[in-house]
C-alpha positions in Angstrom: -49.0 36.4 -128.3 -51.7 33.9 -129.1 -51.1 30.3 -128.3 -53.0 27.5 -130.2 -53.4 23.9 -129.0 -51.9 21.4 -131.1 -55.4 20.2 -132.7 -56.4 21.8 -136.1 -59.1 24.4 -135.9 -61.8 25.4 -138.3 -63.4 28.8 -137.4 -62.1 28.3 -133.9 -63.6 24.8 -133.5 -61.6 21.6 -133.0 -61.8 19.4 -136.0 -63.8 16.7 -134.0 -66.5 19.3 -133.0 -67.1 17.9 -129.7 -64.0 18.7 -127.4 -62.8 21.7 -125.7 -59.5 23.4 -125.6 -57.5 23.2 -122.4 -58.4 26.8 -121.5 -61.5 27.5 -119.4 -63.5 29.1 -122.3 -65.8 26.2 -123.4 -68.4 23.7 -122.4 -69.3 20.6 -124.0 -71.7 17.7 -123.2 -69.4 15.3 -125.1 -66.5 15.7 -122.6 -66.2 14.2 -119.0 -63.8 16.6 -117.8 -65.7 18.5 -114.9 -64.2 21.7 -115.7 -65.7 21.7 -119.3 -68.6 19.3 -118.9 -72.2 20.5 -119.2 -75.3 18.1 -119.4 -77.0 17.6 -122.7 -80.6 18.9 -123.1 -83.4 16.3 -122.9 -86.6 16.2 -125.0 -89.6 14.0 -125.3 -91.3 15.6 -128.3 -91.0 15.1 -132.0 -87.8 16.3 -133.4 -89.2 19.0 -135.4 -91.0 20.4 -132.3 -87.7 20.2 -130.3 -85.8 22.0 -133.1 -88.2 24.7 -133.2 -88.3 25.2 -129.4 -84.5 25.0 -129.5 -84.3 27.8 -132.1 -86.7 29.9 -130.3 -84.8 29.7 -127.1 -81.5 30.4 -128.9 -82.8 33.4 -130.6 -83.9 35.0 -127.3 -80.3 35.4 -126.7 -78.8 38.7 -127.9 -76.5 38.9 -130.9 -77.0 35.5 -132.2 -76.9 34.4 -135.8 -77.7 30.9 -136.9 -75.0 29.8 -139.3 -76.0 26.2 -140.2 -79.3 24.6 -139.9 -79.7 21.0 -140.6 -82.3 18.4 -139.5 -80.4 17.3 -136.4 -77.7 20.1 -136.1 -77.7 23.8 -135.4 -74.7 26.0 -135.2 -74.7 29.7 -134.3 -72.3 32.5 -133.6 -72.8 34.9 -130.7 -70.9 38.2 -130.5 -70.0 40.0 -127.4 -71.3 43.5 -127.2 -68.4 45.6 -126.7 -65.4 43.8 -128.3 -67.4 41.8 -130.8 -65.7 38.6 -129.9 -67.3 35.5 -131.5 -68.4 32.5 -129.4 -69.4 29.3 -131.4 -72.4 27.4 -130.2 -73.4 23.9 -131.6 -76.5 21.7 -130.9 -76.7 18.0 -132.1 -80.0 16.2 -131.8 -80.1 12.6 -131.1 -83.9 11.8 -131.5 -83.6 8.3 -130.8 -82.1 9.0 -127.4 -84.2 12.1 -126.6 -80.9 14.1 -126.3 -79.4 17.3 -127.6 -75.8 17.4 -127.2 -74.3 21.0 -127.0 -70.9 22.7 -127.2 -70.2 26.4 -126.7 -66.8 27.8 -126.9 -65.2 31.3 -127.2 -62.9 31.6 -130.3 -60.4 34.0 -128.7 -58.8 34.6 -125.3 -57.8 32.2 -122.5 -60.9 32.4 -120.3 -64.6 33.3 -121.0 -65.2 33.9 -117.1 -68.1 31.4 -117.2 -70.1 33.2 -120.2 -70.6 30.0 -122.2 -71.7 27.9 -119.2 -74.3 30.6 -118.2 -75.4 31.1 -121.8 -76.2 27.3 -122.4 -78.0 27.1 -118.9 -80.2 30.0 -119.9 -80.9 28.4 -123.3 -81.7 25.1 -121.5 -84.1 26.9 -119.1 -85.9 28.7 -122.1 -86.0 25.3 -124.0 -87.7 23.6 -121.1 -90.4 26.2 -120.7 
């Protein structure tokens, strides 16, 4: 049996695109809940350079497909190796603040066993190189 939260979903994401479901399968720099919160990325270079570095870091992950690419927004899907489950990863750049907000969430299941948090921290490390 699959349980859904009361908020509407589009391709597994809450409509507001920033929050996380109650289940431990998501991280977001928009939320304050310590179970789901992750720090945004910082950057000091030009927006175009930061976006390029972010894309390069993201694409070093396996089984990543960039779905949406706009001037200040990237959305990607990451598929798991064995069961092909999809995780949604989003990055919103705020150039005036030098921040990249991030959200990463599993579409299915109750827990991701920390996969999304570890993925974002790997991408952060690659982005900062």
